[in-house]
N, C-alpha and C positions, 0 to 999 in steps of 0.2 A: 503495499499499498503506499503510494506518496505521500509528501508532506500536505499536500491540496486535500487529499482524502481525509488524511489522520483530521486535520485541523477544521474540517466541514465535520467529521463525524463527534469532535470534542465540543462542537458549539460555540467555537470562539470567534467571539462582536469586537467592535471598537470599544474597549475598557475605558475609553476617556470621555464618555458620553454619547458621541454621534451611535454606536452600535452599527455601525455598515457590518455584514458578514464578512470575517478576514478572507477564508478562503476564495471569495471571490477576487478580492487584489493579490492575491497568490498568484493565481491561473494568469497574471497579466506578466509583461515583461517590461522590465525596467532597468533604467542605468546605474539608479540611486534610490537606496533605502536612508529613510530618516525616521529614529525612534523620536517621537513628541514627548519629552520630560521637563518643557515649561512651564506648564502648572501655575499661572497667573492669577489663578482665582481667591483674592486677598482667603487668608486665615484656613486654605485647604493644603495638605501637605502629603494627600497618598503617593501621588508619582515619585517624592523626595524617600518615603521609606520605600519604595516599591526599587529604587533604584540601590538605598543602601542595603538592604534585605537581600536583593536577589539580582543584583550586579552579575551574576557569572550566569542565568537562566536570563538574563538580556541578553546577552551579548551571544550567548549561543540560540537563543531564536533569534536573532538577527542574522548568523552564521548560516542556519538553514533558510533563511527567507532569502537572501541570497544566493546559495544553491537554487533555488525553487523557480525563481525570477530571474536570475542573471545577471544582476546586478552587480558592478563593481566597484562599489562605495557603498561604504552603511555607515551612519552619523548619529551620534544622538546627541541632541539639541538639548542643555543644561543650564540651567542660570547660573550664573558664576557665584552667586550669595549662598549656590546650597553646596559648601567647600566638600560634608560629608558624603554626600552623592557624588561629587564630579571625583572626587578621592576613590571613593568606590567603585565606579564605572571604570575611570583610567586604569584601578587594576585590573580586572574583566576584560579589559584590552589588550593587553597585551601578551603578543604572539597572534592575533588575530587582525584581519582587514579593518575592525571596525574601529572609529576613532570616534575622540567628544569636541564637539562645538560648544564654544560659552557663549550664552545668550546676557543681553542685560539686563534690568532687575524692573519690565516695564509691564503695562498693559495692553492688550492681550498679546503675550508675544508666542502663546500657544496656537493662533489663526493660524490656519494650513498654507494660507494666502502669504501669511509676514512670513511664519517660518519657514516655506521653501525660500523664498528671495534671501530671507537672512542666510540661510545655510548654503545656498547653489547661486541666489545672484539670479535664478530666472523668476518670469513671473507666470504666474496662471492666467491662462486664457481669461478672459470672464464670462463668469457663467462656469467657469472649468474645473476640471479634478486635476490633484497634482499629475495621475499619470500621463497627461496630455503633454507635459513638459520630461516624461522620460524620471517622473518621481514617484517612489511609494510611500506616504507616510503612515505610521503606527503610532496608539500612545505606549508609552514602555510596558505599562503590564501588558498588554495585547502581544507583545514579543516575548516575554515570559510565557503567557499561557501557550505560544506557538511551541515553544520549548517541551510546554507540560505535555501536547497534545502530540510532539513526536515520542512521547516515552508510554503515551495510552490512558491519559489522565485528561479527563472531561474537565470542564469550566465548572465549578460549583463553589468556590470561593470567589471573595470582593476584597480590595481592601479600600478602606474606608476611614473618611475625618470625621468626626464629631467636634464640633469646634462651637465657640460662640457660648450662650448661657448655660453651662454646662458645669460640674464642679472642679471636672478632673480634665480638660481637651484629651482627646487620645488619638490617634488612627492604628488602626490593627485591622486585619486580614478574619472576614468575617463569613460563613454561610449563608448563599445566596438565597435571598426569600426571610430569612430574619428582620422582625420588625425593627423600627428605628426607634419606638419604645425600648426595645431591648437594650439599645445601641445607647441610648441616654443610658440607663442604668448601669452598663457598664464605666460611663463616663461617669460615674456619679453621682448623676440625677440632674435635676434642673434646678436653675440660679431663679427663676422666673415662674408666677405661677398663671402665667398667659402667655406660653410660647406660642411661636411662629416661626415654621420650618421652611428654610432657604434649600432645597433638594439639589444639589449640583453646583451650590454657592449664591453668592448676593448678586453676581452680576449677568450673567446669564443661567438662575437656575430657577426651578422652579416656587411660587408659595403656595404653605398648604399648612394646617393648622392639625393634620390628621396623624397622630405619634405612630399609629398601625400601619402606615404606607411601608411596602417593604423593600430591602435592599435587590436592586437588580444586578443583572453583569453589564449594565451601563450603570450603576451608581459612583459617582466621585465622593460624594461624603453629604452633608447638613451642615448650614450654620443656622444655630439657632438666637433669634432675637425676642426678645419684649416685645408686644403686642404695639406698644406706645413708642420703639423705638421710631426715628424719624424716616428711614428707608420703608421699613415695613409699613407704616402711615402711606407710604406713595407707593408701595407695591400694591397696597389693595384699595387704590382707589377705584372706581370701580371705569371701565372703558370710556362710556359714556359721557360719564364726567373729566377725564382725563381730554377727550378729543374735543369738550365745552370751551376746557382754559385754553388749550392751544389754539383754538380757532379763537377766541378772543383775547391773548395777552402776546402772539408772538410775533416779535419787530423785527426776523429775519436779520439777528443779528451775526450770524453765519459762525458762530462759536460750534455751533454742532458738528457743523460741514468742517471746520479746518481742524479739528481733531479727531475727526474720525479714521480709524487708522487705514481700511479701505480706501479711501478719498486719498490719504496722502503715499501711499503706494501709485495714485494715478486710474486708480479705478470710478468710474462715474458716479460716486454715490454721494449723493446731498442731502442730506436729510432735512435742511432747512426748505429744500423747494417739494418735498414730501409736505412738509407742515402746512403749505398751501393747498393741500388738496383737501383738509380738511373746509376748509370755505367754500369748495366746488360738490355737486351732487351730478356733473352730467358728464360732457364730454373732458371737461379742463380734469374733472378727478385725476382721470386716466393716465392725463399727460405728466400729472406731476407726478402718480406714485411709481412712474418707472424708474425716479431718479432713487427708488429703494433696491432694484433688484439688486444687484449686487450686494449689499447690507448683509452684514455677519450677526448680526444682532449680537454683540459684545456688552451694549448697555453705554459704552462711555458718554452719548451723548446727552442721554436721560439722567445718569446717575454722576455726571464729573462736570461736563461741556456746560450745560444749558444755565447763566444767569439767574433765568428765571425760575428753575424747576417745573420744565414744559416737560414731555414725554415725547420726542420727536422718535426712541428708537421704537415703543409702543406705535407710534404712526406710520413707519416704515413694517414695521410686522403685518397691521393692516392692510398696508400698499401690496404687499408679497400677496397676501390670502388673495385679495380683489384681482391681481395680475395671474395668479394662477387659475378661477374660476375665470378668467376670461382667454384662457390656453394665451397669452400676451407672451410671446419669447424677446431677450435682448436683441435689438438690433441697433444700441450703440454702437459709441468706439470700441475697436476691440485691439488699439495698442497701445497699452497703459504704460505712461513715463513717471517713475517716481517724481512727489513735488521736493522740490531744492530743501526745503525745510524739514523734512519727515523726520527725518533724527531729533532734530531739537525739540520736536511737537510730543516725543513719546511723553505717556506717561505713567512716572514713578508707582510703584505698588504703596509707597509709602505714604506719600503724597494722595491717593487715591483711597486708602486706609482713613486718613485723616479726614477728606470729603467726604465719607459715609459715614463717618462717628462711630467707628471701628477698634480704636484705639486700644483701647483697654479691653480687648478681648483678645489681640494680636498678641499672645502668650505661648512660651513652648509646648509642641505639644508631644507627649510621649508618645509610644512607641506599646502598644499591648498585646504581647506575645499568645498568653491562655486565653484566650476566647472559648466557652463553654457553648455547648450545642442546646439549641432552648429547647422548651415543649416545640414548636410549631413553627411551622417553613409555610408561606405563603407566598407561590410562583407564580407570577404570571405567566401568559399564553403568548404573550407577544414583548419579547424584550430585545428586539434590535429592527432596525430598520426589514423590513418587507412583512410580510403577511403574518397574523398568528398561527401560531403552534398547535399541532391538533394530539389531545391527547392521545397516549397508545396503553396509558392501564388504566385501572377500573377503580371506583369506591371500595374501601375496605382491602386492597391489594395491599401486600406485603412488599417493599421494596428494599433494594440494600445501596451504600453509598457509590455513586458513580452511574446507577441502575438509570438508563432512558425514559425520559419520562413524558416526552411531547416530543414531537419533530412534526417542519414543514410538509404541505402538503407536496406532493409531490411537482415536480419543476417550478414550486414557489421561493420563492427568494427569503430566505430566511437562516434558523440556527436552532438545532435541537437543543433542548433542556433535558438535566438530567437531575437525580435527587444527591444533594449534599449529603445525606446521613440515612441511616439504618431507618426504618419508618414504617408509617401505617398510610396510606392515602384516605386521609378524612373525608376530605369532599372535592369535587370536581364541577365547576361552572363553567360558560364561557370563555369567560373573563382568568380564572386561573385553577390551581391546583393545591389544593392547603394538607399538609402531610403534619402527622404527628411522629415527633420521634419516637426515638425508643434505645434505651441503654442497649 
């Protein structure tokens, strides 16, 4: 069995949040592989922990991927400030073709377009993907999972950070399907009576108050903040109110555009023009919406750049939904050229943390090695790009660690799901499989 098939059967997907099935990437041919260890979401440290704890597996996964894709170059992109991770990976790279590329401490260094340009000097075509310039990008944890798959182990564990309003912020490797409630307990419990979860981070994560949300293959961690925190109050404002405020108050200052990382790389992204769409309901709306087509939803415009605290990122998100609904494809400029002030306008993580008012939560995060298996695991049937998986077990059935629980339908894009523990299938519904673990 070749590596592509091993990775497919192991259910490996993009572990940095994207969730694209990794076997599809490994079936391509590329000249360069990049391991994305930039990790620029404030307060999250799971990628640093992966590199410190599993540097040799990371490098092994990259070497295997080089053989599968025919790549000649393999680079791990790490922020220079992550000194322990840099040292561990450099040591693991000795005697291999893999090397380290140091990145600055800015946001969003992990955006694929930015990372590919920083590491290779190549600009991905507007609306394109890295393979179009001969590059494959995977999160560092994904490469670790590739190495695990080559040894016959499916993806059943996930590295996550639990940060913010908890007593002891931690990074730990947990079974897929564990609830954030159980994770928070392992972090010593909450320090707020009214918590709100930023799943995936403060900038690009999803906001929820459901502590029973399960960890999935694409989880990176959670930042918990009190409901009264200013950032949470902004995130919880209803979309209709966000649009009304923008329609009435945007004075077209361009700060959102001038700090936009995609605009600074030379792509035709101009959030201030998208804000104009809020005032249109007919043909004009579509015209302004197209300035959002290349937006990466990093959130800098809303949470850092706008002096009036408006919502240009959310306007861009709505614009992209509208463009997809009308099947409008990108027809704008196709020859991006970096802005001469691109380097000077990078946003340092410390400045971003101050703007977000989370400096008090920016503390050392311990790595918790021994994580007990919870009594219950909830595994969503959709944990990757593509279609939901189809259960191949039945209610009441006993399953073993690593056993297949669900798999994509024939010819469907997706990745199979496996049991993290010895367990009994407690329930199956169209959304998820619930397991009751056994000693």
